[in-house]
C-alpha positions in Angstrom: -34.3 54.0 25.6 -34.6 50.5 24.5 -32.2 50.5 21.7 -33.9 48.6 18.7 -32.8 45.3 18.5 -31.3 44.6 14.8 -32.7 40.6 14.4 -30.9 39.6 10.7 -27.4 40.9 12.0 -27.7 39.1 15.1 -28.6 35.6 13.1 -25.1 36.3 10.9 -23.2 36.3 13.9 -24.3 33.7 15.5 -23.7 31.7 11.9 -19.9 33.4 12.0 -19.4 32.0 15.0 -20.7 28.7 14.3 -18.4 28.4 12.0 -15.2 29.2 14.3 -16.6 26.1 16.9 -15.3 23.0 16.3 -17.6 20.7 18.0 -20.9 20.0 16.6 -23.3 20.8 19.9 -21.1 24.2 20.0 -21.8 25.1 16.5 -25.0 23.6 16.9 -26.0 26.2 19.4 -25.4 28.3 17.2 -27.1 27.3 14.1 -29.6 27.4 16.1 -30.0 30.2 18.0 -29.2 31.8 14.2 -32.3 30.3 13.2 -34.0 31.9 16.2 -33.2 35.2 15.6 -34.6 34.7 11.3 -37.4 33.5 12.8 -38.2 36.6 14.8 -37.0 38.5 12.0 -39.6 37.3 10.1 -42.3 38.2 12.7 -41.0 41.1 13.0 -41.1 42.5 9.7 -44.7 40.6 8.9 -45.9 43.0 12.3 -44.2 46.0 10.7 -46.5 44.7 7.2 -49.7 44.4 9.3 -49.4 47.8 10.9 -48.5 49.3 7.3 -52.0 48.0 6.3 -53.7 48.9 8.3 -52.6 52.7 8.8 -52.6 52.8 5.1 -56.8 51.6 5.4 -57.0 54.5 8.4 -55.3 57.1 5.8 -57.5 56.2 2.5 -61.2 55.7 4.8 -60.2 59.7 6.2 -59.6 60.8 2.6 -62.8 58.6 1.2 -64.7 60.4 4.1 -63.2 64.0 3.2 -63.8 63.3 -0.2 -67.5 62.6 0.8 -68.0 65.6 3.0 -66.2 67.8 0.2 -68.9 66.4 -2.4 -72.2 67.1 0.1 -70.9 70.4 0.9 -70.0 71.4 -3.2 -74.0 69.9 -3.7 -75.6 71.9 -0.7 -74.0 75.4 -2.1 -75.4 74.4 -6.1 -78.8 73.5 -4.5 -78.6 77.3 -2.4 -77.4 79.2 -5.4 -80.2 77.4 -7.5 -82.8 78.1 -4.9 
């Protein structure tokens, strides 16, 4: 089983390591990695947001269709009782 990666935590760690480096090329690599982790975090959050929206749409459609079915059933029963 794969463990989830905390992209924000990884970005913070890269920034911390960049502060410890003395040479620009070293801290530059860590800062670049931090930016990449932050970009991945943004993608992850966006993907999660779209999944949530899709799930909400599915539930809304199911609830809407069940409301229509209940109304039709009530109308059918009221017409049968009136006859």
